[in-house]
BALO-500814 format. One line per field, with one value per residue (C-alpha): residue number from 1; residue in one letter; x, y, z. Coordinates in steps of 0.1 Angstrom, whole numbers, plus 5000, padded with zeros to 4 digits. Last residue first. Example, Ala and Ser with C-alpha at 12.3 -4.5 7.8 and 13.67 -1.06 7.14 Angstrom:
<rovexs>
nr: 2; 1
rest: s; a
u: 5137; 5123
v: 4989; 4955
w: 5071; 5078
</rovexs>
This chain:
<rovexs>
nr: 650; 649; 648; 647; 646; 645; 644; 643; 642; 641; 640; 639; 638; 637; 636; 635; 634; 633; 632; 631; 630; 629; 628; 627; 626; 625; 624; 623; 622; 621; 620; 619; 618; 617; 616; 615; 614; 613; 612; 611; 610; 609; 608; 607; 606; 605; 604; 603; 602; 601; 600; 599; 598; 597; 596; 595; 594; 593; 592; 591; 590; 589; 588; 587; 586; 585; 584; 583; 582; 581; 580; 579; 578; 577; 576; 575; 574; 573; 572; 571; 570; 569; 568; 567; 566; 565; 564; 563; 562; 561; 560; 559; 558; 557; 556; 555; 554; 553; 552; 551; 550; 549; 548; 547; 546; 545; 544; 543; 542; 541; 540; 539; 538; 537; 536; 535; 534; 533; 532; 531; 530; 529; 528; 527; 526; 525; 524; 523; 522; 521; 520; 519; 518; 517; 516; 515; 514; 513; 512; 511; 510; 509; 508; 507; 506; 505; 504; 503; 502; 501; 500; 499; 498; 497; 496; 495; 494; 493; 492; 491; 490; 489; 488; 487; 486; 485; 484; 483; 482; 481; 480; 479; 478; 477; 476; 475; 474; 473; 472; 471; 470; 469; 468; 467; 466; 465; 464; 463; 462; 461; 460; 459; 458; 457; 456; 455; 454; 453; 452; 451; 450; 449; 448; 447; 446; 445; 444; 443; 442; 441; 440; 439; 438; 437; 436; 435; 434; 433; 432; 431; 430; 429; 428; 427; 426; 425; 424; 423; 422; 421; 420; 419; 418; 417; 416; 415; 414; 413; 412; 411; 410; 409; 408; 407; 406; 405; 404; 403; 402; 401; 400; 399; 398; 397; 396; 395; 394; 393; 392; 391; 390; 389; 388; 387; 386; 385; 384; 383; 382; 381; 380; 379; 378; 377; 376; 375; 374; 373; 372; 371; 370; 369; 368; 367; 366; 365; 364; 363; 362; 361; 360; 359; 358; 357; 356; 355; 354; 353; 352; 351; 350; 349; 348; 347; 346; 345; 344; 343; 342; 341; 340; 339; 338; 337; 336; 335; 334; 333; 332; 331; 330; 329; 328; 327; 326; 325; 324; 323; 322; 321; 320; 319; 318; 317; 316; 315; 314; 313; 312; 311; 310; 309; 308; 307; 306; 305; 304; 303; 302; 301; 300; 299; 298; 297; 296; 295; 294; 293; 292; 291; 290; 289; 288; 287; 286; 285; 284; 283; 282; 281; 280; 279; 278; 277; 276; 275; 274; 273; 272; 271; 270; 269; 268; 267; 266; 265; 264; 263; 262; 261; 260; 259; 258; 257; 256; 255; 254; 253; 252; 251; 250; 249; 248; 247; 246; 245; 244; 243; 242; 241; 240; 239; 238; 237; 236; 235; 234; 233; 232; 231; 230; 229; 228; 227; 226; 225; 224; 223; 222; 221; 220; 219; 218; 217; 216; 215; 214; 213; 212; 211; 210; 209; 208; 207; 206; 205; 204; 203; 202; 201; 200; 199; 198; 197; 196; 195; 194; 193; 192; 191; 190; 189; 188; 187; 186; 185; 184; 183; 182; 181; 180; 179; 178; 177; 176; 175; 174; 173; 172; 171; 170; 169; 168; 167; 166; 165; 164; 163; 162; 161; 160; 159; 158; 157; 156; 155; 154; 153; 152; 151; 150; 149; 148; 147; 146; 145; 144; 143; 142; 141; 140; 139; 138; 137; 136; 135; 134; 133; 132; 131; 130; 129; 128; 127; 126; 125; 124; 123; 122; 121; 120; 119; 118; 117; 116; 115; 114; 113; 112; 111; 110; 109; 108; 107; 106; 105; 104; 103; 102; 101; 100; 99; 98; 97; 96; 95; 94; 93; 92; 91; 90; 89; 88; 87; 86; 85; 84; 83; 82; 81; 80; 79; 78; 77; 76; 75; 74; 73; 72; 71; 70; 69; 68; 67; 66; 65; 64; 63; 62; 61; 60; 59; 58; 57; 56; 55; 54; 53; 52; 51; 50; 49; 48; 47; 46; 45; 44; 43; 42; 41; 40; 39; 38; 37; 36; 35; 34; 33; 32; 31; 30; 29; 28; 27; 26; 25; 24; 23; 22; 21; 20; 19; 18; 17; 16; 15; 14; 13; 12; 11; 10; 9; 8; 7; 6; 5; 4; 3; 2; 1
rest: y; n; v; i; l; v; e; r; s; e; g; k; k; t; n; y; s; a; n; a; y; s; y; n; l; d; i; i; r; y; r; a; a; w; s; l; a; i; a; n; e; r; g; k; h; s; l; v; n; s; l; a; f; r; i; g; r; r; d; a; e; d; l; y; r; y; l; e; r; e; q; p; e; k; w; d; q; f; g; r; n; g; d; n; y; t; g; t; t; i; f; y; p; p; d; c; y; i; f; d; a; p; g; l; q; n; l; d; i; d; k; f; d; r; n; t; f; e; v; q; i; e; k; l; r; n; v; f; a; i; l; n; k; r; m; n; l; s; f; q; s; r; n; r; g; f; p; n; n; y; e; l; d; n; n; f; r; f; q; y; n; f; s; y; c; t; l; t; y; l; d; l; p; d; k; t; q; n; y; d; n; r; f; a; i; f; g; a; e; n; q; k; s; l; g; y; q; a; i; r; g; e; i; h; e; l; i; d; s; i; d; r; e; k; l; v; r; f; l; e; i; i; k; s; n; i; d; n; c; l; i; r; q; a; k; v; n; i; a; v; n; c; g; g; s; f; l; d; v; f; t; r; i; q; g; p; f; r; p; i; i; q; p; l; l; k; y; k; g; g; i; y; n; m; p; s; k; i; y; k; k; q; d; v; v; p; q; a; k; g; g; g; a; a; t; d; l; t; v; t; t; k; k; p; i; r; k; k; i; y; f; l; y; e; f; l; c; e; t; k; q; t; k; k; s; v; y; q; r; y; p; i; k; y; v; q; y; t; n; k; r; g; c; k; k; l; v; a; e; i; e; e; e; s; m; l; g; d; t; s; y; s; m; v; i; n; s; f; k; a; k; q; i; l; d; e; f; a; d; k; v; e; g; r; i; c; f; r; s; k; l; g; e; y; p; r; m; g; t; v; g; y; i; k; p; n; d; y; k; s; i; t; e; l; l; h; y; n; p; a; y; q; r; t; n; y; p; p; d; i; y; l; i; d; g; e; i; e; g; i; l; r; n; a; d; l; n; y; s; k; n; c; r; r; n; d; t; v; e; l; r; a; l; e; l; s; k; f; t; r; k; d; w; r; k; l; y; a; g; y; t; g; t; i; n; s; v; s; p; v; a; e; i; l; g; a; l; l; y; y; y; e; m; e; t; v; l; a; a; q; k; w; t; e; i; t; q; r; i; f; d; i; r; l; a; n; s; e; s; l; y; m; r; q; c; g; q; n; p; a; y; n; e; a; i; f; y; s; n; g; a; c; e; a; p; p; v; p; t; e; e; l; f; s; f; p; e; a; i; g; a; r; r; l; g; a; f; q; p; i; e; n; n; e; i; t; a; k; q; i; v; y; s; f; h; l; a; d; n; s; h; v; e; y; k; p; k; f; y; r; a; v; i; g; t; g; s; f; i; d; c; f; v; r; e; r; g; t; t; n; k; k; i; v; a; d; i; h; q; l; l; a; a; k; s; g; i; f; r; m
u: 4276; 4249; 4265; 4264; 4286; 4295; 4300; 4306; 4303; 4324; 4311; 4317; 4290; 4258; 4257; 4239; 4270; 4290; 4321; 4316; 4303; 4332; 4349; 4370; 4345; 4336; 4324; 4295; 4286; 4250; 4230; 4242; 4230; 4194; 4204; 4228; 4203; 4175; 4199; 4211; 4235; 4238; 4269; 4274; 4267; 4266; 4255; 4257; 4244; 4253; 4235; 4248; 4227; 4228; 4196; 4193; 4155; 4158; 4183; 4158; 4132; 4157; 4163; 4126; 4122; 4152; 4137; 4104; 4122; 4137; 4105; 4086; 4113; 4113; 4123; 4103; 4082; 4089; 4080; 4110; 4099; 4099; 4133; 4149; 4165; 4175; 4200; 4195; 4214; 4201; 4179; 4202; 4183; 4187; 4219; 4209; 4226; 4207; 4225; 4214; 4228; 4209; 4175; 4154; 4120; 4101; 4119; 4095; 4107; 4075; 4093; 4117; 4089; 4089; 4105; 4122; 4153; 4165; 4201; 4217; 4251; 4270; 4245; 4247; 4285; 4285; 4261; 4284; 4316; 4300; 4286; 4319; 4337; 4311; 4314; 4352; 4349; 4326; 4289; 4289; 4288; 4311; 4309; 4272; 4256; 4220; 4194; 4178; 4140; 4130; 4093; 4080; 4051; 4067; 4099; 4127; 4165; 4192; 4223; 4251; 4265; 4243; 4228; 4245; 4250; 4217; 4198; 4215; 4203; 4168; 4167; 4176; 4147; 4122; 4098; 4081; 4067; 4092; 4119; 4107; 4110; 4145; 4156; 4145; 4162; 4194; 4194; 4189; 4217; 4242; 4276; 4288; 4273; 4240; 4232; 4197; 4196; 4234; 4233; 4201; 4216; 4248; 4226; 4205; 4236; 4253; 4223; 4219; 4257; 4253; 4225; 4192; 4178; 4201; 4203; 4165; 4160; 4185; 4166; 4132; 4148; 4162; 4128; 4108; 4126; 4115; 4146; 4153; 4182; 4180; 4212; 4215; 4245; 4265; 4297; 4291; 4303; 4271; 4252; 4273; 4273; 4236; 4228; 4201; 4200; 4180; 4173; 4203; 4194; 4222; 4209; 4234; 4262; 4295; 4324; 4304; 4307; 4336; 4358; 4328; 4325; 4359; 4370; 4334; 4334; 4342; 4315; 4289; 4263; 4246; 4233; 4232; 4257; 4245; 4269; 4276; 4313; 4328; 4354; 4390; 4402; 4397; 4427; 4417; 4423; 4409; 4408; 4427; 4416; 4443; 4419; 4405; 4437; 4473; 4463; 4458; 4455; 4459; 4437; 4449; 4479; 4465; 4492; 4509; 4497; 4524; 4508; 4507; 4506; 4485; 4478; 4453; 4457; 4430; 4444; 4435; 4440; 4450; 4436; 4456; 4443; 4476; 4464; 4427; 4435; 4409; 4396; 4399; 4387; 4395; 4430; 4442; 4475; 4486; 4508; 4525; 4542; 4549; 4587; 4580; 4560; 4536; 4536; 4565; 4560; 4524; 4533; 4561; 4540; 4512; 4536; 4552; 4519; 4510; 4484; 4457; 4442; 4446; 4462; 4433; 4432; 4422; 4436; 4441; 4454; 4460; 4469; 4443; 4448; 4449; 4462; 4493; 4473; 4447; 4472; 4493; 4462; 4451; 4487; 4489; 4454; 4459; 4474; 4454; 4421; 4397; 4412; 4406; 4369; 4344; 4315; 4313; 4310; 4282; 4253; 4225; 4226; 4194; 4209; 4206; 4221; 4211; 4194; 4185; 4180; 4146; 4159; 4148; 4180; 4178; 4159; 4184; 4214; 4199; 4195; 4231; 4247; 4273; 4275; 4286; 4310; 4336; 4353; 4389; 4402; 4406; 4380; 4390; 4386; 4403; 4397; 4410; 4413; 4419; 4401; 4402; 4380; 4382; 4413; 4399; 4367; 4381; 4401; 4371; 4348; 4317; 4284; 4291; 4278; 4284; 4282; 4276; 4278; 4253; 4262; 4225; 4226; 4199; 4184; 4168; 4133; 4138; 4108; 4091; 4088; 4065; 4083; 4083; 4117; 4134; 4127; 4150; 4133; 4151; 4174; 4192; 4200; 4233; 4256; 4231; 4252; 4249; 4234; 4205; 4166; 4160; 4136; 4160; 4182; 4154; 4148; 4180; 4171; 4135; 4146; 4172; 4144; 4124; 4153; 4164; 4130; 4128; 4161; 4149; 4117; 4085; 4051; 4069; 4047; 4077; 4091; 4058; 4056; 4091; 4083; 4051; 4071; 4096; 4069; 4048; 4078; 4090; 4056; 4054; 4087; 4076; 4044; 4062; 4088; 4123; 4155; 4141; 4146; 4123; 4108; 4082; 4053; 4063; 4091; 4105; 4134; 4123; 4086; 4083; 4113; 4100; 4064; 4051; 4033; 3998; 3992; 3959; 3976; 4002; 3976; 3973; 3994; 3971; 3984; 4000; 4038; 4038; 4011; 4028; 4061; 4043; 4026; 4001; 3993; 3965; 3981; 3991; 4008; 4026; 4040; 4050; 4071; 4088; 4122; 4144; 4173; 4209; 4210; 4244; 4253; 4221; 4198; 4224; 4247; 4219; 4213; 4250; 4252; 4223; 4241; 4273; 4305; 4307; 4314; 4312; 4322; 4318; 4320; 4335; 4329; 4292; 4297; 4325; 4303; 4280; 4310; 4323; 4289; 4283; 4268; 4297; 4317; 4347; 4358; 4351; 4362; 4366; 4367; 4374; 4407; 4414; 4418; 4455; 4458; 4479; 4466; 4430; 4429; 4444; 4419; 4390; 4400; 4403; 4369; 4353; 4368; 4339; 4314; 4339; 4319; 4341; 4313; 4280; 4252; 4228
v: 8506; 8528; 8531; 8556; 8547; 8576; 8588; 8625; 8633; 8657; 8667; 8659; 8663; 8645; 8619; 8585; 8568; 8573; 8595; 8618; 8590; 8594; 8569; 8570; 8564; 8587; 8571; 8588; 8576; 8582; 8610; 8635; 8611; 8625; 8661; 8651; 8627; 8653; 8679; 8658; 8684; 8696; 8710; 8681; 8655; 8657; 8633; 8602; 8571; 8536; 8528; 8504; 8487; 8470; 8460; 8472; 8477; 8515; 8512; 8493; 8520; 8547; 8526; 8525; 8562; 8569; 8548; 8566; 8599; 8589; 8573; 8605; 8626; 8608; 8574; 8560; 8529; 8504; 8501; 8520; 8556; 8565; 8581; 8560; 8531; 8553; 8571; 8608; 8616; 8636; 8610; 8581; 8549; 8527; 8508; 8496; 8469; 8454; 8433; 8406; 8395; 8424; 8412; 8406; 8389; 8418; 8441; 8428; 8436; 8454; 8488; 8478; 8473; 8436; 8412; 8385; 8363; 8339; 8329; 8301; 8300; 8274; 8273; 8310; 8309; 8284; 8307; 8337; 8319; 8305; 8339; 8356; 8331; 8333; 8371; 8368; 8344; 8370; 8369; 8400; 8438; 8463; 8463; 8471; 8470; 8468; 8490; 8486; 8483; 8452; 8455; 8461; 8482; 8513; 8507; 8484; 8485; 8460; 8474; 8455; 8488; 8486; 8452; 8419; 8404; 8420; 8396; 8366; 8377; 8383; 8349; 8333; 8351; 8339; 8368; 8349; 8378; 8405; 8378; 8372; 8408; 8410; 8379; 8394; 8427; 8409; 8388; 8420; 8437; 8411; 8429; 8421; 8386; 8368; 8343; 8340; 8302; 8300; 8326; 8311; 8277; 8291; 8307; 8276; 8253; 8277; 8276; 8238; 8234; 8258; 8237; 8257; 8268; 8296; 8311; 8308; 8327; 8353; 8359; 8363; 8388; 8408; 8410; 8418; 8451; 8460; 8444; 8420; 8397; 8379; 8361; 8335; 8325; 8354; 8361; 8388; 8385; 8375; 8401; 8430; 8424; 8414; 8433; 8453; 8442; 8471; 8458; 8435; 8418; 8397; 8373; 8359; 8384; 8383; 8404; 8436; 8453; 8477; 8452; 8448; 8485; 8497; 8467; 8463; 8498; 8486; 8460; 8483; 8483; 8517; 8507; 8469; 8453; 8418; 8388; 8400; 8400; 8377; 8394; 8383; 8396; 8432; 8430; 8452; 8489; 8505; 8543; 8568; 8604; 8624; 8641; 8609; 8595; 8588; 8579; 8542; 8520; 8483; 8452; 8422; 8415; 8388; 8373; 8342; 8309; 8290; 8256; 8238; 8201; 8174; 8138; 8117; 8080; 8055; 8021; 7986; 7960; 7923; 7893; 7863; 7835; 7841; 7843; 7849; 7878; 7882; 7917; 7948; 7982; 8018; 8021; 8058; 8066; 8103; 8120; 8154; 8178; 8213; 8212; 8203; 8234; 8223; 8212; 8188; 8179; 8169; 8149; 8130; 8122; 8108; 8085; 8074; 8066; 8044; 8053; 8028; 8026; 7997; 8019; 8042; 8080; 8112; 8145; 8178; 8209; 8242; 8274; 8268; 8278; 8243; 8240; 8219; 8197; 8188; 8182; 8160; 8139; 8135; 8125; 8100; 8085; 8080; 8045; 8030; 8044; 8052; 8087; 8094; 8094; 8082; 8105; 8113; 8076; 8070; 8055; 8044; 8008; 7987; 7960; 7932; 7953; 7986; 8020; 8046; 8075; 8088; 8121; 8120; 8138; 8129; 8096; 8086; 8095; 8076; 8045; 8048; 8048; 8020; 8028; 8064; 8057; 8039; 8010; 8010; 8020; 8049; 8075; 8110; 8125; 8159; 8187; 8221; 8247; 8285; 8294; 8295; 8285; 8283; 8261; 8235; 8232; 8214; 8189; 8183; 8174; 8196; 8197; 8226; 8239; 8273; 8287; 8324; 8326; 8330; 8295; 8284; 8246; 8226; 8193; 8172; 8160; 8127; 8115; 8083; 8053; 8026; 7997; 7963; 7969; 7971; 7934; 7924; 7909; 7880; 7881; 7912; 7940; 7948; 7978; 7999; 8001; 7989; 7954; 7962; 7960; 7997; 8010; 8030; 8038; 8059; 8083; 8104; 8109; 8120; 8145; 8158; 8164; 8184; 8205; 8210; 8224; 8246; 8260; 8268; 8284; 8264; 8271; 8284; 8262; 8245; 8239; 8225; 8201; 8189; 8182; 8163; 8142; 8131; 8124; 8103; 8084; 8077; 8065; 8042; 8027; 8024; 8005; 7982; 7972; 7985; 7972; 7939; 7939; 7915; 7939; 7937; 7921; 7939; 7937; 7971; 7990; 7997; 8004; 8016; 8040; 8053; 8060; 8071; 8103; 8117; 8111; 8094; 8069; 8062; 8054; 8080; 8077; 8084; 8114; 8103; 8107; 8137; 8156; 8147; 8162; 8193; 8204; 8233; 8226; 8250; 8269; 8298; 8271; 8258; 8293; 8299; 8267; 8278; 8262; 8251; 8276; 8280; 8264; 8260; 8231; 8212; 8214; 8223; 8196; 8169; 8180; 8179; 8143; 8133; 8150; 8130; 8151; 8163; 8197; 8216; 8251; 8259; 8292; 8280; 8268; 8257; 8242; 8218; 8188; 8195; 8195; 8163; 8145; 8158; 8126; 8124; 8156; 8152; 8189; 8196; 8233; 8253; 8292; 8314; 8305; 8326; 8296; 8295; 8261; 8230; 8214; 8225; 8210; 8176; 8175; 8182; 8154; 8130; 8141; 8134; 8100; 8077; 8095; 8096; 8075; 8055; 8039; 8054; 8042; 8071
w: 4145; 4129; 4094; 4065; 4036; 4014; 3978; 3974; 3938; 3916; 3882; 3846; 3821; 3809; 3836; 3829; 3814; 3846; 3842; 3871; 3893; 3917; 3941; 3972; 3999; 4028; 4060; 4078; 4113; 4126; 4140; 4113; 4086; 4087; 4080; 4052; 4037; 4035; 4022; 3993; 3979; 3943; 3927; 3903; 3930; 3968; 3995; 3973; 3991; 4005; 4037; 4064; 4090; 4124; 4141; 4177; 4176; 4177; 4148; 4127; 4134; 4123; 4091; 4082; 4089; 4067; 4039; 4042; 4038; 4005; 3992; 3999; 3982; 3949; 3936; 3907; 3908; 3881; 3844; 3832; 3830; 3868; 3866; 3893; 3874; 3845; 3867; 3873; 3905; 3934; 3951; 3946; 3940; 3971; 3981; 4015; 4036; 4066; 4092; 4116; 4150; 4167; 4155; 4124; 4117; 4133; 4108; 4081; 4046; 4033; 4036; 4008; 3983; 3974; 3950; 3971; 3965; 3991; 3997; 4017; 4001; 3980; 3950; 3945; 3946; 3917; 3897; 3902; 3893; 3862; 3851; 3857; 3835; 3807; 3809; 3806; 3776; 3759; 3754; 3731; 3732; 3715; 3677; 3677; 3711; 3699; 3716; 3751; 3749; 3770; 3773; 3808; 3795; 3810; 3790; 3800; 3806; 3818; 3802; 3785; 3774; 3743; 3741; 3730; 3765; 3776; 3753; 3768; 3803; 3790; 3773; 3806; 3822; 3795; 3789; 3760; 3739; 3747; 3743; 3707; 3698; 3714; 3695; 3662; 3670; 3679; 3647; 3627; 3645; 3635; 3640; 3675; 3672; 3677; 3649; 3662; 3668; 3675; 3702; 3716; 3719; 3735; 3762; 3768; 3769; 3794; 3817; 3815; 3823; 3852; 3867; 3872; 3905; 3915; 3880; 3877; 3910; 3899; 3866; 3884; 3908; 3878; 3862; 3893; 3899; 3934; 3948; 3977; 3984; 4017; 4028; 4056; 4077; 4064; 4045; 4019; 3983; 3966; 3986; 3974; 3937; 3936; 3904; 3921; 3958; 3971; 4007; 4008; 4041; 4057; 4083; 4109; 4104; 4124; 4112; 4108; 4074; 4069; 4049; 4024; 4015; 4005; 3984; 3972; 3956; 3921; 3923; 3937; 3908; 3902; 3868; 3865; 3843; 3851; 3855; 3890; 3898; 3925; 3947; 3956; 3922; 3934; 3957; 3986; 3992; 4024; 4021; 4042; 4034; 4017; 3993; 3980; 3966; 3976; 4012; 4004; 4035; 4031; 4030; 4010; 4032; 4053; 4075; 4061; 4078; 4097; 4102; 4136; 4140; 4157; 4150; 4169; 4161; 4169; 4180; 4173; 4200; 4199; 4217; 4207; 4184; 4164; 4128; 4132; 4156; 4184; 4186; 4208; 4198; 4208; 4222; 4219; 4204; 4204; 4178; 4180; 4155; 4169; 4161; 4124; 4116; 4089; 4053; 4052; 4089; 4082; 4051; 4068; 4099; 4078; 4060; 4092; 4109; 4079; 4053; 4042; 4077; 4102; 4128; 4125; 4118; 4135; 4124; 4141; 4123; 4139; 4120; 4093; 4056; 4044; 4008; 4017; 4041; 4015; 3987; 4010; 4019; 3982; 3972; 4000; 3992; 3955; 3951; 3979; 3969; 3998; 4004; 3967; 3975; 3949; 3949; 3911; 3902; 3927; 3907; 3930; 3943; 3944; 3966; 3941; 3913; 3898; 3904; 3879; 3902; 3914; 3926; 3962; 3972; 4008; 4003; 3976; 3998; 4028; 4005; 3991; 4025; 4020; 3983; 3990; 4019; 3998; 4016; 4007; 4041; 4065; 4053; 4063; 4098; 4095; 4121; 4110; 4138; 4132; 4100; 4062; 4033; 3995; 3990; 4014; 3995; 3965; 3985; 4008; 3979; 3984; 4003; 4027; 4060; 4075; 4111; 4116; 4154; 4182; 4195; 4193; 4198; 4180; 4192; 4165; 4168; 4149; 4129; 4141; 4118; 4130; 4146; 4130; 4113; 4147; 4152; 4124; 4094; 4078; 4048; 4062; 4038; 4021; 4014; 4034; 4065; 4101; 4103; 4081; 4081; 4086; 4112; 4134; 4104; 4088; 4117; 4112; 4076; 4084; 4110; 4086; 4061; 4086; 4096; 4060; 4050; 4081; 4071; 4036; 4049; 4050; 4034; 4002; 3980; 3966; 4001; 4013; 3983; 3990; 4027; 4015; 3990; 4016; 4042; 4018; 4005; 4040; 4051; 4021; 4031; 4067; 4057; 4032; 4058; 4049; 4035; 4024; 3986; 3968; 3942; 3915; 3934; 3967; 3992; 4003; 3988; 3952; 3950; 3986; 3981; 3947; 3957; 3923; 3919; 3916; 3953; 3944; 3921; 3948; 3974; 4001; 4033; 4063; 4082; 4115; 4111; 4088; 4107; 4140; 4128; 4112; 4145; 4140; 4103; 4095; 4066; 4090; 4112; 4081; 4074; 4110; 4112; 4144; 4136; 4165; 4164; 4152; 4118; 4102; 4125; 4133; 4103; 4077; 4091; 4088; 4052; 4043; 4057; 4034; 4005; 4008; 4000; 4036; 4051; 4084; 4093; 4129; 4147; 4180; 4215; 4216; 4181; 4192; 4200; 4170; 4146; 4160; 4157; 4122; 4108; 4084; 4089; 4067; 4067; 4104; 4105; 4137; 4136; 4166; 4183; 4214; 4237; 4231; 4214; 4218; 4250; 4245; 4210; 4222; 4251; 4228; 4205; 4234; 4247; 4214; 4208; 4218; 4195; 4166; 4142; 4118; 4098; 4109; 4131; 4137
</rovexs>
């Protein structure tokens, strides 16, 4: 793909600078202005790669080639009778718009027709693009493709469009005569994928926002050099990627891009943006490419790097990359590409320590609780308070994280993994999490606040609460359910056997507080950053054939010897008895035989009772005692000691 500032010719120079200044033990490489991802792809065989770009079409390409580690198999499409999706998309006749039941936005706005004179694409290729884009979306909605298969197909379309576009290089303008490439039929790109067996991650965020949330060993920075904003130059690819039918304007059919303006393209803001990025960076090695005709001078860049990094490690390399004839002198002059390097001194992590003051003298990891996101649901048995002891004990590299009994999702939302599967037999909480992932946070908050106003919900208005609860039990709206729990006794998530919400009013205690609002926003934002799928199945229906040694299963089942309301069989969902307990252990034994790592949370003793089944089974694995007691939990009638453990096979 033709892209402004592509680093295809600079890759070996970047590699040489990194080799010269690093030890070879570095693990995480971040390409924070990825563009087409050519640098991230080059370094993927060597490192765990984190890539990012503010443009959505770039993010799609990165998801398909950086975060993804394998060529998709498209099993769902094969079961539906589509053996080869690329050929299907390229060769199936495009139905007329009226038959498709939808308008063809690209053909109507970017190819010549009765209402449009823009010449970006031929009519046939524009129609093909619309058909492919709509078909891919339909497959996703019908669950015929996985999330990664969806991005792989979409990236194949985006990579194919420039090869049939009537442009000189960008989409800021189209040619007034048809270029010969436009007469070709569009062919989807079959993208190569490197499996580096690491948990790579791709982001679609502003770099200055993302930099405060990530850390690693090598940060590569390739920001815009001049005042040309990338968003308008690639507006057509962005529209194909999002396919959001934007309100376009102007001769070129530009989409709005106010929220995508980069400070690195604004002369009066670029230095502040650059210093902010370097100051926040938690990377021990920083490499930056820049041009001699960029908005910042070599001296300005040097000053910022030395201010934020270790001065004695600063280096700059000049690489000739383009010759041109100066209009002023008529002499051949040369532009250079700068490669800057500096080390940063990153403070050692101090969040994990050993506390021997509690738990009978057993060393327990203690982590600053604020680093974890809290579920917006007060789900009985939630592991938020135990996260500082559980998360640090998980494997460092996880491809697919399976939360077999996800409940309130406290664990899964805080795990670092390439892909996350949250499963729970409680269909109500799974429905809610799906809505939270799909809806925009502003829409979610507007809905909640609208219901609060409509029913006059407060700590004292029980009549309004009862009316709202009755209405919810008729409509079953997931966001109404969440709002209802905010005003319920102990904020609990409780139903009767008819799946009617029956928790009483939380008089003088429960409300949608500012803290709950903050937790909800953080949770929803995190959902949109990670690749997470929510399923509602019995645990044994999660297929082990789809997992391998790079994956990890976490289990937090109902506890056999406690009496929580989630396992008493009176809440509309299956109870948890001895057959279920034994079936889970057989399931985990089979996972172990396949080399799949797992961790199981459980209580081995409680109020004088022992879980003999768990004790016998766990003897073959490793038992880690945790410093926590359920003695004061709301579902216990009197105090009693509990032995909370984590059982692992690694």
